C-alpha positions as CSV (number, residue, x, y, z in Angstrom):
1,I,169.8,29.1,-23.8
2,N,169.4,31.0,-20.6
3,L,171.0,34.1,-22.6
4,A,168.3,33.5,-25.7
5,A,165.4,33.3,-23.1
6,R,166.8,36.6,-21.4
7,L,166.8,38.3,-25.0
8,A,163.4,36.9,-25.6
9,D,161.9,38.2,-22.4
10,R,163.7,41.7,-23.2
11,F,162.5,42.2,-26.7
12,D,159.3,40.1,-27.1
13,P,156.6,42.8,-28.2
14,Q,154.2,41.1,-25.7
15,T,151.2,42.5,-27.7
16,E,148.8,39.7,-26.5
17,A,148.1,40.8,-23.0
18,T,150.5,38.0,-21.9
19,A,153.6,38.7,-19.9
20,A,156.7,37.3,-21.2
21,N,157.8,34.0,-19.2
22,W,160.8,32.9,-21.4
23,K,163.4,32.5,-18.4
24,D,161.1,30.1,-16.5
25,I,160.1,28.1,-19.4
26,A,164.1,27.7,-20.3
27,K,164.4,26.5,-16.9
28,T,162.0,24.2,-16.5
29,S,163.1,22.8,-20.3
30,G,166.5,22.4,-18.7
31,D,165.5,20.6,-15.7
32,V,163.3,18.3,-17.8
33,L,166.2,17.6,-20.3
34,F,168.8,16.8,-17.7
35,R,166.4,14.5,-16.1
36,E,166.2,12.4,-19.2
37,V,169.9,11.5,-19.0
38,N,169.7,9.7,-15.5
39,F,167.9,6.3,-16.2
40,T,166.9,5.8,-12.6
41,I,164.7,8.6,-13.0
42,E,163.2,7.3,-16.3
43,R,162.6,3.6,-14.9
44,T,160.8,5.2,-11.9
45,A,158.9,7.3,-14.5
46,C,158.1,4.1,-16.6
47,E,156.8,2.4,-13.3
48,N,154.4,5.3,-12.4
49,F,153.0,5.6,-15.8
50,A,152.5,1.9,-16.2
51,A,150.6,2.0,-12.6
52,N,148.4,5.0,-14.0
53,F,147.5,2.7,-16.8
54,A,147.1,-0.6,-15.3
55,A,143.5,-0.9,-15.9
56,F,143.4,0.2,-19.5
57,D,143.8,-3.0,-21.9
58,S,143.9,-0.7,-24.8
59,I,147.5,0.9,-23.5
60,K,150.7,-1.1,-23.2
61,I,153.5,0.2,-21.1
62,P,156.7,-1.8,-21.1
63,Q,157.7,-3.6,-17.9
64,T,161.1,-2.7,-16.5
65,Y,163.4,-4.9,-14.8
66,P,165.2,-3.2,-11.8
67,E,167.6,-5.9,-11.0
68,L,169.3,-5.0,-14.5
69,C,169.0,-1.1,-14.3
70,S,171.2,1.7,-13.1
71,S,171.7,5.4,-13.5
72,K,173.3,4.7,-16.8
73,V,171.4,1.4,-17.9
74,V,167.7,0.9,-18.0
75,T,166.3,-2.5,-19.1
76,M,162.6,-2.9,-20.3
77,E,160.5,-5.4,-21.9
78,Y,160.7,-5.5,-25.8
79,C,157.5,-4.6,-27.1
80,P,157.6,-4.7,-31.0
81,G,154.6,-2.7,-33.1
82,V,153.7,-0.8,-36.0
83,K,154.9,2.8,-35.9
84,I,151.8,5.0,-35.4
85,S,152.2,7.0,-38.1
86,D,152.8,4.2,-41.0
87,A,149.0,4.2,-42.0
88,A,149.8,1.6,-44.8
89,A,151.1,-1.0,-42.3
90,L,148.2,-0.1,-39.9
91,D,145.9,-1.0,-42.7
92,A,147.6,-3.8,-43.7
93,H,147.4,-5.3,-40.2
94,G,143.8,-4.5,-40.1
95,Y,143.8,-1.9,-37.0
96,D,141.3,0.9,-36.8
97,R,143.0,4.0,-37.3
98,V,139.7,6.0,-35.9
99,H,139.9,3.8,-32.8
100,L,143.7,4.4,-32.4
101,S,143.0,8.2,-33.1
102,N,140.4,8.4,-30.0
103,Q,142.6,6.3,-27.6
104,L,145.6,8.3,-28.2
105,T,143.6,11.6,-27.5
106,T,141.8,10.2,-24.5
107,S,144.9,8.5,-22.9
108,Y,146.6,11.9,-23.2
109,L,143.6,13.4,-21.4
110,E,143.9,10.7,-18.8
111,Q,147.7,11.6,-18.1
112,V,147.1,15.7,-17.8
113,C,143.7,15.8,-16.3
114,R,143.3,12.8,-14.0
115,H,147.0,12.0,-13.0
116,G,148.8,15.1,-13.4
117,F,151.9,12.9,-14.7
118,F,152.3,13.1,-18.4
119,H,154.6,12.2,-21.5
120,C,156.3,15.5,-22.6
121,D,157.4,13.9,-26.2
122,P,154.6,11.5,-27.6
123,H,155.7,12.1,-31.2
124,P,155.3,9.0,-33.5
125,G,159.0,7.5,-32.6
126,N,157.6,6.9,-29.1
127,L,154.1,5.5,-30.1
128,A,153.5,2.0,-31.9
129,V,150.4,-0.2,-32.1
130,D,150.1,-4.1,-31.9
131,S,147.4,-6.5,-31.8
132,G,146.7,-6.8,-27.8
133,Y,143.4,-5.1,-28.1
134,P,140.6,-5.3,-30.8
135,G,141.4,-2.3,-33.4
136,G,145.0,-2.2,-32.0
137,R,146.6,-1.7,-28.7
138,L,148.8,1.7,-28.0
139,I,152.2,1.2,-26.9
140,Y,154.1,4.1,-25.3
141,Y,157.9,4.3,-25.2
142,D,160.7,6.5,-23.8
143,F,160.0,8.1,-20.3
144,G,163.1,10.1,-20.1
145,M,161.1,13.5,-20.6
146,M,158.2,13.4,-18.1
147,E,156.5,16.4,-16.2
148,R,154.2,16.2,-13.1
149,M,151.7,19.0,-12.4
150,E,151.3,20.3,-9.0
151,A,147.8,19.4,-7.3
152,S,146.5,22.6,-7.3
153,T,147.4,23.0,-10.9
154,K,145.6,20.0,-11.7
155,K,142.5,20.8,-9.4
156,G,142.6,24.2,-11.1
157,F,142.4,22.7,-14.6
158,V,139.6,20.3,-13.5
159,D,137.8,23.3,-12.1
160,L,138.1,25.2,-15.5
161,I,136.6,22.5,-17.4
162,F,133.6,22.2,-15.0
163,S,133.3,26.3,-15.3
164,I,133.5,26.0,-19.3
165,Y,130.8,23.3,-19.4
166,E,128.4,24.9,-16.9
167,N,129.0,28.5,-18.1
168,L,130.6,30.2,-15.1
169,P,132.6,32.9,-16.0
170,K,133.7,34.0,-12.6
171,E,134.8,30.5,-11.7
172,A,136.7,30.2,-14.6
173,C,138.7,33.1,-13.8
174,D,139.2,31.5,-10.3
175,A,140.4,28.3,-11.9
176,L,143.0,30.2,-14.1
177,E,144.4,31.9,-11.4
178,A,144.7,28.7,-9.1
179,M,146.5,27.2,-12.4
180,G,148.8,30.2,-12.4
181,V,147.8,31.3,-15.9
182,L,145.9,34.5,-14.5
183,R,148.1,36.9,-12.3
184,S,146.6,37.1,-8.9
185,G,145.7,40.9,-7.9
186,V,144.7,42.3,-11.5
187,D,141.4,44.1,-12.1
188,R,139.3,41.1,-13.4
189,Y,136.1,43.2,-14.5
190,S,137.2,43.1,-18.2
191,I,138.7,39.6,-18.1
192,E,135.3,38.1,-16.8
193,R,133.5,40.1,-19.4
194,I,135.5,38.5,-22.2
195,A,135.2,34.9,-20.6
196,R,131.4,35.5,-20.3
197,T,131.4,36.2,-24.0
198,Y,133.4,33.3,-25.0
199,L,131.8,30.8,-22.9
200,S,128.4,31.9,-24.2
201,I,129.7,31.2,-27.7
202,F,131.1,28.0,-26.6
203,Q,127.8,27.1,-25.2
204,S,125.8,27.8,-28.1
205,T,128.1,25.7,-30.3
206,L,127.6,22.7,-28.1
207,E,123.9,23.1,-28.0
208,G,124.1,22.9,-32.1
209,A,122.6,26.5,-32.8
210,E,122.0,27.0,-36.2
211,D,124.6,29.9,-36.7
212,A,127.3,28.1,-34.3
213,K,130.3,26.0,-35.9
214,W,133.6,25.3,-34.2
215,E,136.3,27.3,-35.7
216,N,137.9,24.4,-37.7
217,Q,134.6,23.9,-39.3
218,M,134.5,27.4,-40.7
219,T,135.5,28.6,-44.0
220,P,138.8,31.2,-43.7
221,E,136.1,34.1,-44.6
222,E,133.8,33.0,-41.6
223,K,136.7,32.8,-39.3
224,K,137.6,36.6,-40.4
225,V,134.0,37.5,-40.0
226,A,133.5,35.8,-36.6
227,R,136.9,37.4,-35.3
228,R,136.0,40.9,-36.5
229,A,132.7,40.6,-34.5
230,R,134.3,39.4,-31.1
231,R,136.8,42.3,-31.5
232,A,134.0,44.8,-32.0
233,K,132.1,43.3,-29.1
234,L,135.1,43.2,-26.9
235,G,137.4,45.9,-28.2
236,Q,137.3,48.0,-24.9
237,D,137.7,45.1,-22.8
238,L,140.7,43.8,-24.7
239,F,142.3,47.2,-24.4
240,A,141.7,47.3,-20.9
241,T,143.6,44.0,-20.4
242,Q,146.4,45.1,-22.8
243,A,148.5,47.0,-20.5
244,D,148.2,45.0,-17.3
245,K,149.6,41.8,-18.8
246,P,147.2,39.8,-16.5
247,F,148.0,36.4,-18.3
248,L,151.4,34.4,-17.6
249,L,152.0,31.2,-19.5
250,P,153.3,28.5,-16.9
251,P,156.4,26.5,-18.1
252,T,154.7,23.3,-17.7
253,W,151.9,24.3,-19.9
254,T,154.3,24.4,-22.8
255,F,155.1,20.9,-22.9
256,V,151.2,20.4,-22.6
257,F,150.3,22.6,-25.6
258,R,153.3,21.3,-27.6
259,A,151.9,17.6,-27.0
260,F,148.6,18.5,-27.7
261,S,149.9,19.8,-31.2
262,T,151.6,16.6,-31.9
263,I,148.6,14.6,-30.9
264,D,146.6,16.6,-33.2
265,G,148.9,16.2,-36.1
266,I,149.0,12.2,-35.5
267,G,145.5,12.0,-35.2
268,K,144.7,13.7,-38.5
269,G,147.0,11.5,-40.1
270,L,145.3,8.5,-38.7
271,D,141.9,10.0,-39.5
272,P,142.3,12.9,-42.2
273,R,138.5,13.4,-42.7
274,G,137.1,12.9,-39.1
275,F,139.6,13.6,-36.6
276,D,138.5,16.6,-34.4
277,L,140.4,17.2,-31.2
278,S,137.7,19.2,-29.7
279,K,135.0,16.9,-30.3
280,I,136.9,13.8,-29.0
281,S,138.0,15.6,-26.1
282,S,134.6,16.9,-25.3
283,P,132.7,13.7,-23.8
284,Y,135.8,13.0,-21.5
285,L,136.1,16.4,-20.2
286,Q,132.6,16.6,-19.3
287,E,132.6,13.1,-17.7
288,L,135.9,14.4,-15.7
289,A,133.9,17.6,-14.8
290,S,130.9,15.6,-13.2
291,L,133.7,13.7,-11.2
292,R,135.7,16.7,-9.9
293,D,134.3,16.2,-6.3
294,G,135.2,12.3,-6.2
295,S,131.7,11.3,-7.7
296,T,128.9,12.1,-9.9
297,T,126.4,12.4,-6.9
298,T,128.6,14.7,-4.8
299,T,129.2,17.1,-7.7
300,A,125.6,17.0,-8.9
301,L,124.4,17.8,-5.1
302,K,127.0,20.6,-4.9
303,E,125.8,22.1,-8.2
304,V,121.9,21.8,-6.6
305,G,123.3,23.4,-3.8
306,R,124.9,26.2,-5.8
307,R,121.7,27.0,-8.0
308,L,119.5,27.0,-5.0
309,G,121.7,29.2,-2.5
310,L,122.1,26.3,0.0
311,R,126.0,26.2,0.3
312,P,127.5,27.0,3.4
313,K,128.9,30.3,2.1
314,D,125.3,31.4,0.8
315,I,123.8,30.9,4.3
316,G,126.9,32.6,5.6
317,Q,126.1,35.5,3.4
318,V,122.5,35.6,4.7
319,V,123.5,35.9,8.1
320,T,126.1,38.3,7.6
321,Q,123.8,40.3,5.2
322,P,122.8,43.1,7.9
323,R,126.2,44.0,8.7
324,S,127.2,44.0,5.2
325,V,124.0,46.3,4.5
326,A,125.5,48.8,7.4
327,E,129.0,48.6,5.7
328,V,127.4,49.9,2.5
329,V,125.7,52.6,4.1
330,E,128.7,53.8,5.9
331,R,130.7,54.2,2.9
332,V,127.9,56.0,1.1
333,R,128.0,58.5,4.1
334,R,131.6,59.0,3.6
335,I,131.2,59.8,0.0
336,E,128.4,62.1,0.6
337,D,130.7,63.9,3.5
338,G,133.5,64.0,0.7
339,E,136.0,61.8,2.8
340,V,136.2,59.5,-0.2
341,K,136.4,60.5,-3.9
342,L,135.5,58.2,-6.8
343,R,137.7,57.7,-9.8
344,V,136.1,56.8,-13.2
345,R,138.2,55.0,-16.0
346,T,137.1,56.1,-19.3
347,L,138.7,53.6,-21.6
348,E,137.8,55.2,-25.0
349,V,139.7,58.3,-23.8
350,E,142.6,56.1,-22.3
351,R,142.7,54.2,-25.5
352,M,143.0,57.4,-27.5
353,L,145.9,59.0,-25.3
354,E,147.7,55.5,-25.3
355,R,147.5,55.6,-29.2
356,M,148.6,59.0,-29.2
357,E,151.8,58.2,-27.0
358,E,152.8,55.3,-29.2
359,R,152.5,57.3,-32.1
360,Q,154.7,59.9,-30.7
361,S,157.2,57.6,-29.5
362,M,157.2,55.6,-33.2
363,F,157.9,59.0,-34.9
364,S,160.7,60.2,-32.4
365,L,162.3,57.2,-32.3
366,G,162.2,57.0,-36.2
367,L,163.5,60.6,-36.4
368,A,166.3,59.7,-34.0
369,A,167.1,56.3,-36.2
370,A,167.5,58.3,-39.4
371,V,169.7,61.0,-37.7
372,L,172.0,58.4,-36.4
373,Y,172.1,56.5,-39.5
374,H,172.8,59.8,-41.6
375,L,175.6,60.4,-39.1
376,S,176.8,57.1,-39.5
377,V,177.2,57.2,-43.5
378,A,178.5,60.5,-43.4
379,P,182.1,61.0,-45.2
380,G,185.2,61.4,-43.0
381,L,184.3,58.7,-40.5
382,G,185.9,55.8,-42.3
383,W,185.5,52.3,-40.6
384,S,186.0,53.8,-37.0
385,L,184.2,52.7,-34.0
386,Q,182.0,55.7,-34.0
387,R,180.6,54.8,-37.2
388,W,179.6,51.4,-35.9
389,L,178.1,52.4,-32.5
390,M,176.0,55.0,-34.6
391,S,174.9,52.1,-37.1
392,L,174.0,49.7,-34.1
393,G,172.1,52.8,-32.4
394,S,170.1,53.5,-35.7
395,I,169.2,49.5,-35.7
396,K,168.2,49.6,-32.1
397,L,166.0,52.8,-32.3
398,C,164.4,51.4,-35.5
399,W,163.4,48.0,-33.5
400,E,161.8,50.1,-30.7
401,S,159.9,52.3,-33.3
402,W,158.6,49.0,-34.9
403,R,157.7,47.8,-31.4
404,A,155.8,51.2,-30.9
405,R,153.9,50.5,-34.0
406,A,153.1,47.0,-32.9
407,R,151.6,48.1,-29.8
408,M,149.8,50.9,-31.5
409,Q,148.0,48.4,-33.7
């Protein structure tokens, strides 16, 4: 697995402005898998998970029996139920499938957003339904694959949700940096411009504008038109971020994305016509954003202070304003005296030069691959080692030429 991860880091084309992180993903996955074979860890995880959902009558977590558990044996309460993907059996028992899909989604959001301790493997075999709650009670099984978010990452995620719903692009980028998704120290000008555009689109969709739709409500042709429009508007900014690889996928989030994709599939099986993960999540996330400082009142007061400029840092800026103005005047004077030189980036020229370099590299590598291939099939070499080495070299050069073409596009 580690070898495959190193190869993936080496050969991943990385054309999406995201740096490769396969080695860390493989390491985290290995840690989670090795914890699964220690039943003492699984028992503790089950007990912590049950404590997090103690106030939820619609969620059932099996009780453990510590006196009958060890590192090789875990003894839990027997909780029979109907498999959540068995639609016919759910209907036969009179369970509300829409209610179950909503409970599944919000319970997972509760794990990730509020507690930072979540189930990594919520597939239909680990989920069942019984009659302990009107419409059906959700049962979780198998707590071997669990993961915990660091407090800073969880806070960053909550801040990201708040900034998305309040249309704050700079704060959204700060939150991404706190989560480890955006690398620190990168030029954020283009990234914040991209965030501003996407947040504006999101806000218009939330407000129900006539021409605004969720992407999963669009026809394939409408999706193509929307993507072309975004690329035309953001082309220069996307290019500016491409070379820096400012984004990094933290290993923990691979489990989150995998789990949400599984939940999305289960939800659509329960409610094929009405299930929409983004719509179901929206009320919960808005409530979570309003509670990010511990209470709705505190968050509201802080937001009023931000809008009126009454935060401590705003007052501090007023006090230090004369000094800041003096520093600006000093910098302007140094520029006028020639002590400081300004550099200006022309994105159009940079993009043109980079495409020319990639095109030149593609043709050079392709030509070298053709020469090696011609030499490898030349008569007289037989099945010698030299022929095999030239063939492998030709394949390698073809691969590099293809990568250059992908980067150019």
